N, C-alpha and C positions, 0 to 999 in steps of 0.2 A: 496406203492403208492408214486409217486414222490412228491418232495417238490414243494410248490406252486410258490415261488418266485425264480426261477432259471433265468439265463440270457435269455433262450429261451422264457419264459413266459413274461418277461419284454419287449421283442421285440413285442410280441403279444399285450400287453397292449398299447404299443406305437401307434399301428395302430387304437386303439379305439378313439384317439384324433380327427382325421378328421372325424370319424364316428359320434361322440356324441357332440362335441363342437358347440354351435350356432355361426357361423361365417359368414361373408359375403363371396361371391363367390371368389373374388381375395385372401382374407386371407386364405380361405380353400385350394386353390391351393398351396399357399406358404407353408402352414402347411404340406400338404400331401407330397410335394416334399422334404421338410425339414425332415420329418419323415423317408423317404426313405434314404436320405443321412446319417442321424444320425444312422439308423439301419444298414446300410452297414458298416459304420466306426466302430460301436460297434461289429458287427459280425467279422470284420477283426481282431480287437484286441483280441477278445475272442477266435478266431481260434487258436492263438498261445498258449493259455493257456489250451485248451480243451484236456481232456484225451481221448475222443472219437471224433476225428475231423470230421468224415463224416457228422453227423447231422449239425454241425456248418458251414461246408462248404456249405451245401445246404441252410442254413439260409442266408449266405452271398450272394448266388446266387439269392435268393428271393428278398432281399433288393436291390441289384443292378438292377435286372430286373424291380422292381417297380420304381426305380429312372429313368431309361431310358424310360419306357413306359409312366409314368406320364408326363415327360417333353415333350414327343412327343404328348401326348393327349391334353396338354394345348394349343398347336398350332392347332392340328387337329380339336378340338371341339370349336374353337373360334367362337363366334356368335351363337352357338347351344343352344337351351333351354335344361334344365335338367342337366347342368354341376354339380350342387351341388349334385344331385341324383347320378350321376356317381361317384363322389368322395366319398360319403358315402358308396356306394356299393363296391367300390375299397378298402376302409378301412376295411370293413367287410371281403372281400375276402382274403386280405393279413393277417388279424388277424387269420382267420380260417386256412389258409395255414401254418402260423407260428406255430399254435397249433398242426397241424398234424405232422410236422417235430419234434416238441418238445415232442410229446406224448411218455410216458413210460408205460402207462396203457390203457386199453380198453375204459374207460369212456372218457378220454381226446381225444383219437383218434376219437371216435364217435362224440364228441362235435365239434372238429375242422372240421371234414368232413361235418357235418351238416351245420355249419356256412358258410363254403366255398360254398356249393351247393346252399344255399339260396341267398347268395350275387351274385353268378354267374347268377342265374335266373333273378335278377334285372338288371344285366348288359346286358344280352341277349335280354331283352325287353326294351332297351334304346329307341327304336322307337316303342312305343306301338300301333301305327296306322298301322303298317305293318303286315298283316295277316300271312305271311310266317315266320316272326321273332317270332310272338307269338306262332305259331304252333311248331316251332323248339324248343323254350324255354320250352313249355309244354312237349315235348318228353324228353328233357334233365331232366326236373324236375321229371318225372315219373321214368326214369332210375336211378336218384340219390336216390329217395325214396326207390326203390327196393334194390339198393346196400346198403343203410343204414340199411334197415330191415335185410338183410342177415348178415351184420356186427354185428348188435345187437344180433341176434340169435346165431351167431358164438361165440361172446364174452360170452354170457350166458352159452353156452355149455362148453366153455373153463374154465369158473369159476367152473362149476360142476366137470369137469375132473381133474383140477389141484388144485382147491381151492385157486387160486390167480388171481388177476386182472392185474398183471404185464405182459407186452408183453414178457419180457425176460424169464418168467417161462413157456411159451407155449411149449417149447421142453423138459421140465423136464422128467426124467425117471418115468414111471408109471408101477406098478406091476400088478394091477388088469385089467382084460380084459374089463369090462364095461367102465372104465374110458378111456381106449385106444380107444374104439369104439366111445365114445363121442368126443374125440379129432380128430379122423379121419373125422367124419361128420362135425365138426367145420372147419377143414382145407378145405374140399371140398366146403363148403359154402363160405369160404373166397376166394377161387379161383374164384368162380362165381361172387362175389362182385368185385374183382379186374378186372375181364374180362369186366364187365359192366362199371366200372369207367375209364378204359383205352381204351374204345371203340373198343375192339377186335371184329372181326367177330363172330356172326352176329349181335352184339349189337352196330355196328358202326354208325348207321343212325343218332343218335342225334349229333354226331361230324361233320359229313359231310354235315349237313343241316343248321348249324347255321352261314350262311354266310351273313345274313342281319344285324348283329351287327356291330358297328364301328370297324375299324381296331385295335385300342388299346385293345378292348375286345378280339378280336381274338388272339392277342399277349399274353394276360394274360392266355387265355384258352389253347392254344397249347404249349406255352413255360413254363407254370407253373402248371395249375390245373391238366391236365392229367398225369403229371409226379409224382404227389403226391402218386399215388398208387404204383409206383416203390419204393418210400421211405418206404411205408408200407411193401412191400415184403422183403426189406433188413432188416427192424426191426424184422421181423418174421423169420429170417434165421434159428434159432433153430427148429422152427416148421416144416419147409420143410425137415430138416434132420430127424426129428422124424417120419414124414409121407411121405415116398418116393413116394407113389402113387399120392399125391397132387402135388409134385414137377414134376413128370413125366407129369401130366395133364397140368401144367403150360407150360412146355417145348413144348409139342405137340401143344397146343392151340396157343401159341405165335409163333411157327415156321410156322404153317399153315397160320396164319393171316399175318405174314411178307411176305410170298411168294405171297399170293393171292392179298393182298392190293397193293403190288408193281406192280403187273401185271395190276390191274385196274387203278392205278395212271397214267400209260402211255397213257391211252385213254382220259384223261381229258384235256380240253382246258383252262378253267377258271383257273387263277393263284391261287386264294385262295382255290378253290376246289381241285386243284392238291396238294397244301400244306396240306389240310385236310387229303387226302388219304395218303400222305407221313407220317403224324403224326400217322395214324392208323398202317402203316407198321412199323414205328420206335418203337411204343409201343409194337407191337408184338415181335420185335427183343429184346427189353429190357426184356419182360416177359420170353422169351426163355432163356436169359442169367441168370435170377434169377432161373428159373426152373433147370438149369444145375449147380446152386450153384456158379456161377461166379459173386459174388456181387461187386467186385472191378470193373469189366468191366461194369456191369450195372450202377454203380455210375458214371463212366466216360461217359457212353452213355447218362445218364440223364443230366449231366452238359453240354455236347457238344450239345445235342438236344435242351436244353433250350436256349442256346446262339444262335444257328443257327435259330430256329424258331422265336425267337424275332426279329432277324435281317431280316429274310425273310418276315415276315408280315409287319413290319414297313417300309420296302423298296419295298413293292409290287407295288407301283406306278412306281418306276423305272424299275421294271421287264416288265411292259407293253411296255416301250420304247425299252428295249433291245430285247424283243420278236419280235417287228416290224422290227428291224434292222437285226435280225438273219434270216438265210435262212429258208424257210417254212418247209423243211424236209431234214434231213441229208441223204447223199448218202449211200444206204445200201451196206454192204460188203458181199462177198460170205460166205455161212455157214461154210466152212472149215476155213476161216480166222477168223470168229467169234469164232469158237471152239478154235483155237490157241490162240487168245487173252485171253480167259478165262483161259486156261491152264497156260499161261504166268503169269497172275495175281496171280493165286494160287501158282505157283512155286516161284515167287518173295517173297511172304509173308512167305512161308515155309522156303526158304533159309535164309531170314532175321532172322527168329526165331532161326534157327540153329546157325547162326553166333553170335547172341547176347548171346546165352547160352554158347558159348565157352569162353566168356569173363566175363559174369555175371551169376552165377548160380541161382540167385534169380528171374530172369526174368520169369514170369508166362507163361505157354504154353497154348494157346487157344485150345479147343478141335477141333476135326475134322470138325464138322458142321460149326463152326465159321470161321475156316481157309478157308473153301470152300466159305462161304457167303461173307466174306470180300475180298477174292481174286477175286471172280467174280465181286465184286463192282469196283475193280481196272481195270477190263478188257478194258473199253473204252479208257483208257490211253495207253494201250499197243500196239496201232497201229502204233506208230512211235518211233524213238529213243528218241526224246524230251519227249514224253508222258511216255515212259518206265522209264526214269530217274525221272520224277515227281512221278510215282507210287512207285519207289524204295524209294524215299524220304518220301512219305506218310507212307510206311511200317515202316520206322525208327521212324517217329513221333508217330505213333500208339503204337509201342512197348515201347517207352519212356514214353508216357502218361500212358499206362497200368501199367508199373512198378511203377510209382509215385502213382497212385491211389491204387495199391495193398498195399502200405505202409499205406494208410488211412483206408482201409476196407479189412478185412480178407475174404477168400473164403472157401466154404465147397463143393468142386466139387463133383457132381454126375456123374456117368459114363453113364448109359443108352446107352450102345454101340449100340444096335440094333436101338433104336430111332434116335440116331445121324446119323447112316448110312442111314436110311430111309429119314430123313430130308435133309441130304447132297445130296442124289440122287434126291430128289424132286427139290431142288434149281438148281442143275445142269441141270435137264430135262427142267425146266422152262426157264433157260438161253438159252439152245439150241433151244427151241421152239420160243423164242423171235427172235433169229437170223434167223430162217427159215421163220417166218412170215414177217420179214422185207424184205427178199429176194423174197418172193412170195406174194406180197400184194393183188393180184387179184385172188388168188386161192379161191375156194368156202369154204374151211376149214378156211382160213384167215378171210373171211367175217363173218362166223358163230362165230368164237372165238372173233372177235372184237365186234360184237353185244353183246355177252355174257359179255365181260369185261366192255363194255360201260354201260350196265345195272347193273353194280355192282354185277354181278353174281346172281342177283335177290335174294340176301340173306336178304334184308331189308324189303321185302313185308310183311312177317308175323309179324314183329315187328311193322310196320306201322299200320297194322290192329289191333293189340293188343292195341297200344296206343290210336288209334281212339276210340275203344270200351270203354276203360277206361275213356277217356276224356268225351265221351257222358254220361257215367254212373255217372261221378262226377259233370257234369255241371247241375245246376238246370234247370228244364224244364220251358219254358216260357208259360204263360197261353195263350190259344187260343184266336185269335182276336175276340173281342166282348164278351168274357166271363166276368162275373162279378168279380170285384176285392174287396178284403177285405180292 
């Protein structure tokens, strides 16, 4: 069991101050922003001393994110009622997130996750008079309770299998078959818990429906809360090595979510809803990386995604202005040109990797599926000489950052050759389909596929029905009008 008073836990205790101290509203704002600045400074200093820098790096990211979002929220919520309630919930959210990152055992992990979920529910219902906000918060709450139950059962099974509550012991060698089967079941339950917490398909509805909350809450959610499951996956790296079936399930589920959510995102008009589907796709990509054992790349992805989503949500007002000034629709290009741009993006990345490895042998080599996905992501830049040069520069930046993060977090690469080929082929087919649809917008197939994507592939309907039935079952029935009351 981990020691109680480590630097990580002291950062969590720091966030209890704006949560518990009886202060006036202006003083509470000053204290919360001061806690964020103090936490960021402490995490930066401790990062230089840490023997395992990856968790402390994420602690630094949490504190910096809190400092930026709270400074924005102080202006954004000016004149709004309930600001003290927002600050108390924010303190609880950040204390819980800090505990999740600090956790070395199952009990601390479950406690941090539970605190974060309950604080998030309070933030999502900042406007309690909005029915859509309350409904979306109830859906998130139900998803969180289910994920916590799965985590609790998985932790109990892991204790029976390994005799230890430490996360680092989850992958220990086991001689007896019953213990191994208990660990396999626990790993599969953990996969399901992570899928729910990261809003992967078809459990994405709670993330894409929470648009009624204030913008700072969206920044906290998309830039921080959903990323915590990625940290849990990295902490449990030995487990995914010991149970390859669970790792393969992570890679498959994450890859399918990344592909389908990216497709659905293209049909969204609302800026915040488009960003929500983008988060769903990015979480799928991150889970795919963890399933393949590329934890250094997943850590880089989490850090970059947190920074990007915080900026995207906090600047969403400016996006409205830029969207008005931008042309309504980009001019489509012929499918053959679209194909060539994709091939050029993949070749640029592959050539950059080959050149880097000639001069630095420690440069990690991304697997086939990631080369295809990242290369196709560069394709829109490859339509001109200037764009091609920008894509080439981005390849070098990516390889540089990947090598730096590889020094912070080790990898345990899983091959899964057939799965990689299938996912790479799927992403390539989706890319070609996107080009064909843009070139033939009035084709009957285009209309049918657009309607399917615009409906979110209709994957959320069953979860909506399930949550509605649970909500009605848990809501006390009101007595009939005119019935006697006790």
